[in-house]
N, C-alpha and C positions, 0 to 999 in steps of 0.2 A: 130677752132681749139676744144674751148671748147663741144663743140658737136660728133667731130667724136671722143675724151677721155671715153666721157661717153655711145656713141655706143658700143667699143672697149671692155672698161669694163665688163657692161651688156650680150655682147656675152661669153667672159669669165667662169662669174657667169654662163650664161646657162649651156654654155657645162661642168662647172660641176657637177651639176644639174642632170647635161643628165647620168653623168657616173656614180653616185651616185645612181639614180633610176637605173640603169643595172644589178651594184654590186650588190646591192637591190632584184633581180629580181633571181639571181646565190644562194646568198642565201638560196630564198625563194624555192627554189627548190630542194634542198640540204635539207634531212634531216639530225635532230642533231643526232650523233652520242653517245650513252648514251654508259658508264664503264658496265658492266654486277660486279654486287656482288655476290660470292658465296656464301658468310653467308646473304644474302639481307632480306628484308621483307618475302619474299614466306618462304624462309626452315625456315625463324623461326614461319614461321606461319602454317609451313607444323610439324612439330617439336615438333613447342606446345600442336596441335592436339594431333598427336601421342601421345607421353608423357599422356598427360590425356585421351587418351585412355587406356595407355598402365597401367597407373593407374589405371581407373575406372575396366580394367581386373583383377587386382592382385590384387585389396583391394575385387571383385565381387569376385573369386578363393579364397581366401584365406577367406575368412567370409567362406562361400560355404566350404572347406573342412572343415575347424574351425567342421561349424554345423556336418556334413557327418563324422568324424569323432569319434566326440562325442557321437553320433549315435547307427554309427555303435558298437563301444565298448561295451559303456550300455547296448543295444542291450544282445550284448554274454555274457558281466558282468553280468548285469539281471537274463540272464535265467539261468547260470550254477551256482549264489549263491542263485537264490530259488531252481533248482532244485538238490542241495549237502543237503542244510539245510533238505528240504526232505526228503534225502535218513539218512539224521544222525537223523533228529526226529524219521522215520521205523527198526533205526537199535536199537536191542531190545542187550539192555550193562549185560554181568555179572560178576561181581563184584566176587574173583578177576579175570582180564582177561586175558582167553585165546590165546593167540598167536596163533594159528593152525585154530579155529573158527574165530579169527579177521579177519583172510584175507581174509578169503575163506568171506566174508561179503565184506570187501573190494574190491577183484576180482571181486564180485559181484556188490558191491557202482560204481568201475573204468569203468566196461562195460555200467552200466546206463546212463553213462553220458555224458550231456546238456550243449549246441548244440554241442559235439563230445566229445571221450573216454577220459574220466581223469587219471590221477597219482595219486593217494592217499593214502597216508602216514596216521602212525597214532600212539600216542604217550604216551605212559602213565606211569609215573613216567623213569627209567631209560627203558623201551618194548620201544622195535622199532621196527615197523610191516610193511610193502610197497605191494602197489598188483605186484609193481617190483621185479629186483633181487638186488635193491640195499633200504638198511633199512629207509632213511633220503633224502631228498632232497639240495640243496648249494641252490637251490632259494626260499625256506622258510627266512624270513630276522630274526635277531630276537626280530622284535618290532612283529614284527605281532603272535609272540610264547607269549612275552609280553601281549600281552593285554586278546589272551585268555587262559592262562594258568592264568588269575590275580584268586585271591583267595579272591572272595566275593561273595557276599547273588544271585547276580546278575547276566552270564556267559555272553560273547559277546566271538558274531561274528567277526568275518574282514576278510577281502579280501583288496590285493593291484593286483595293475600292474607295474612290475618287468619285467626290460632288464636285458640280460644277454648274453655277448659276442654277441652280435645285433640280440636278439632271445630273442620278445616280450614273455612278461609269467602272467595268470594272477592265482596268490594263494589265494583258499578260507582256510580262520578258521573256524574249527566248533565246540566249545567243546558238548562232550552228555554228558546231563544231565535224572536225573530221577523224577520224579512227586511224591510228599509228601501229605501224602493225606488228611497233614493239612492244608485246605483249598486252596490245591490244585499248588501248590507253587513248581518251581524247585530245582534243588538241583546241583550246578555240579557233580560228578564220579570224575573227575583227567584225563577220557580219552578227550581226542582233534583228530580229523577228522579233514586233510588238503587234498585238493586235489591242483592240480596241469596244467595245461590245456593252451598252447601254443597260443599264437592270431597270431601265422603265414599265416592262412587265412584271420582274415580283416584285418592285415598288407598290406597282396595282394591286398585286392580293397581297401584301402585306397590311399595302390599306384596306384595300376590303375588311381583313380579318378584324382591324381596327374599328372600323364603322361596323360590324356586325356584332364584335364586344357591345361598346357601347349601346349601340342598338337594343343589348337585349339587357345591356346592366338595366336600361329601366321598368320591363315589364317583370326583372327582375325584383326591384325594390318591391313592386306596387303587390307582386306574390308576398314578398315576405313579411309586408304588413298585417298580410290576415294573424298569420300564426305572434307574429308582435303583439296585437290588438285581445286575441285570446293568451296570449302571455298574460299581460297587464291586465287585463281581466280576474285570471286563475291569482297572481296576485293580490289584488287589491283588492277586492270580493269582504276578504276576513279582514283588513286594512281597514276600508270602507265599513264598517259593521263593526268595528272596534271607538271609529271614531262619533259614529252613533251612538254606540253604547255609552262613553266616556261623557257624550252631549246631554243626554235620560240623567247621566248622575249626578253632574253639573247641574242639573233643574231639581232634584232630589228624589230622582225613581232608585233607588237603593237596592230594589232586588233587580234590578235590566243585566238579562247573562248572552251570553253572543254562544250559539251555538257551533257546537267545536267538533269538528273532523278531520282527521287524517291523522299522519303521524309526520307528519314536518313541523319546520320552525313557527311556522303562524298557527299550528291547530295548539302548540305547549305553551304561544304568547295566548289564545286566544285561551287556552285553560286555568292558565297565570292571573289572568283577567278576571276569568268565574270564582276562584280564590281568593281572589283580594277583596273583591266586591263583597260574597259571601262573610271573609271577616271584620268587611268594617262597617257590612247592612250589624251586624252583631256586634260590634262597637257602638255605633252611632243609637242600634236602641236602648243600651245601654245605660250609654249618656243623657241618653232622654228619658230613659223611664230615675236617673239620679236627681235630673235637675227636674222635671216636676214633681218629685217625691220632694224635692226641696224647699222650691216655690210654694207648692200646698202644708209645708211646716212651718216655714215663716209668716205665709201669708196668715193661716191659723191661728202661730203661736202671738202675730200681731192682731187679729180679733180676741185671743183669751185675754191679753191683759188689757186690752182697754181699755173695761169695764173698771178690775181694782187700783189703778193708775189712777182712773176716773177721781173714787172714795179715797183715793195717797190722795193726793190734788186740794180736795177738797179736806182733807184733817187736815193741809200741809199746811194752807191758808191758814186755817183757827190757829196755828200752834205759830204762826211767824204772828199776828195780830198777839196772842198774845206775848211774844216772846221778850217784849222788854220789862214784864215783871217775872223772867225768872234769870235765875242765875246767870253770873256766863258764861260758865262751862256749857249748862242746858242749854240758852239758847245759841250760843254756840254749834252746838246739834240740832237742838230742831231746824236752825238756816241753812244747815249742813245737809240735811236729811229732805230740806221742801230744795235745795238747788236741786242735788241728785234726782228727785225724783221730777224735775222736771224735763234733763235732760231724756229723762227714761223715757219720758213723756211726747218729746219733740219724737227719739229713735223707731217707739214704737209708727207714731205716725208716719218719721219718712220709710219705718219698713212697710208698708201697708199700701201705702202713694211704690213703690219701687214693685208689691207683686203686681196694681192693678199693669202697671206696664209689661212685668213680665208675660203677665193676664191677657194681652190684649185686650183687657177694657176701658182703658185710658180712653177717653173720649172727648173732644173738641168740643165750647162751642163757643163759635164768635160771635162778633157784633163789629162793627163799622164804629173806632173808637179815633179819640184823639189820641195818640203816641206820646205827648207830651206828657197833660196829664196826668196818664198810668201812671206813668213815673213820677211825674212829684205826688201822684197819692202813695203809693208803694211808698220812698219817703217824710213825707208826713204820715203814716199810719208805721212809721221804725221811728221816727220820733227822730232820722238824719236834717234836721233842719240846720242842722250848725255849719257853718261854711268852712268853719275851720276841722270838722270833721271830712263833707261831702260836699263836692263844688258839683251844679250841674250846668249840663250847656245842650239847651233842648232846643234842637226846630220847635216853632211852633208853624201852625197850621199842615204836621202829618196827619189825612188820618189814614187807618189801617188795618186791616180784616182778622182781630185780634181773639183768645177768649182770656179776657183783662187777668180772670182768677189765674192762669197758669202762666201767662207775664208776671203776671208780681209775683209770684213763684221769684221765675228767671232773674226778674232786677235787685231783690232781695236777697237774693243768695249768694247771688255774685257781691255788690256791694255787700251785705253781715260778709266773706267771707276774704274782699279787700281787704275789710278795716280790721278782724284778725290775725290774718298773718302776714298780712305788709303796711303799713304805717299811712296815716293820714296828711294832708285830705286827700281823702279822697274823687276822681272825679268823672263822671259819670253824661256822656259826650249821647247824643240821638240824634241822626240824620238820616236823610235819605239819597240813595243814589238809584237813578232810573228807576225801576220796582225792588230794591231792595230798601227793609228797613236796616237800619244799621242803629247798634247800642251798645256801648264801649263805653268799660267802666275796668280804669288805672288808678295803681296806686301810685305813692313817690319809697315804700319798699325798696331791698334789695335784690326783688325780682326772683324769680325762681330758676332750680338749676336744671342745667338743661337735661339733665339725670333724668327727672322727674315729670319732663313738660310733658312728653307720649304717654302721662298714665294719672293726668290731673282729674281729668275727667272718672276712670276706676273706682268702682267700689269699694267704699273702706280702707283707700291708699293715703298710707302715711310717708312723708317724705321724711322725716326722721327715724329713722325703724327703735331708736334707742325711747321715741313716746314714747308709752304706754295706750295712753289719754289723750284726750282731744275735746275741744271746746265743741266741738259742732259734734253730728254724729257719723260723720266722715259718708255721708250719702248727700249731703244739698248739691254738688254737681255730679255727683249722677245723677241726679232728679234734673237738675236745671240740661244735661244734655237730653234727655229721653222728651223734655216738653217744648227744645227749641228743634228736635226732631219733627214732636209732631204738631208741628208749626209747619215742615218741609223746607226750616232750615238748618243753620248751619253756626256753628259756635266752636274759636278757636281760639286757644291761650298762646300768649308769644310774653316775651321780652321787650320792651321798652330803648334804645339805646342808647337813651338817657339814664336812664337806671326806670325798676320796678313792674310791677306785671300786668298783662292787660288783658283781657278777656272780650270780643271781639264775636257777635252776637248779629247775626242778617238771615234777616225770613222777608221773604214776600209780601208786597206790601197785599 
């Protein structure tokens, strides 16, 4: 008999392993679907590259514009100032000033203007003479007049660039002087000549340069886009491979590796990933092997213990019947052996059930049943019909597709746990929420320690570390969790605000 049981368990485990391998093959055959990132690393790299290119182009254009503008304006300015100074120095001035003769001189100076003709104005006291139909110009500023008409020993020539009504002008002021015979010094005559020249041509040249720089910036950025894409591709290729490899490993392919080439930081990252993946694969293989050995050991031990326990249970039943005729010490020993043998039998059955879950050999045999009737049968079968112990609140007429045997285990484990570790009466509620069947089991005890709540469904977990023995096997809630998962549902543990623990099972109808 034991050989036949061991053979059946081995066959079930082999079938489960084969199914897992087939599932792994299907996973390996599919490429991981990666979510696109519209503002991902590629976009940011390209934008950063273009931003650097734009800043470089803009800075170069600004510096070039500034240097070229100053050069153009200074060249025109220096030419005009030198030429005008020469014309004024060559002018013969006779005092007092003759307006008609001075106008003739101004017209001649205006025609000889460089780099283009000037408008020339002369001021002598209240006398105003010009080469145009206007005696003076509004472009000439008071500051320039004050400098040129200063009454000191040394005459001061000057110039200014002025913008009026959007038109740039160059204004030049040169005082007329005459040389004395004493040490050849120059003395002012009081006559000041002004030259006004428009800078439209220079500004047009500068605007043309700006336009050329602006028009050349867009093609430059378009050309910069090509190396930006190439650089982003070179940087992102190993990153993309690393992402695919990480997704592949997350799906269970621990043999995934990245082709590492080069000697840069990304190549070092790829090599580090490969080393980590190899170490993880070895560790997981060792853990899986140890886990498989542990499961096989628990299953084999459970099967080996089942037959002798059956014989021991039969013997203890006989001894229990005759315990009344034995002396008190012997009867106490017989009853102790009977109770402990029963607990050991329960533990072996629970271990066998857990081993079936671990081997993926547990199956559902569902049927459409009346959920309230299933709960009532569970309570009646365990003799939990006393209202002082268990109070059922069952909604009638709920039809659900369940495995009656496994649902019976779920309800029995939760109610038995509440009776052992909580306080009566235990309340069992059954109702439907949409397409979900909800089963609640609550007690009137002190509740569950918040530190214990995350571990109540762990195998052999003990809330009291000092307690070495418990009334149950320590696997009841773990088996409950597995049975609920097999139904596609969830089970949670919590504390009620008014006190006591509550376990809630949600399974699809």
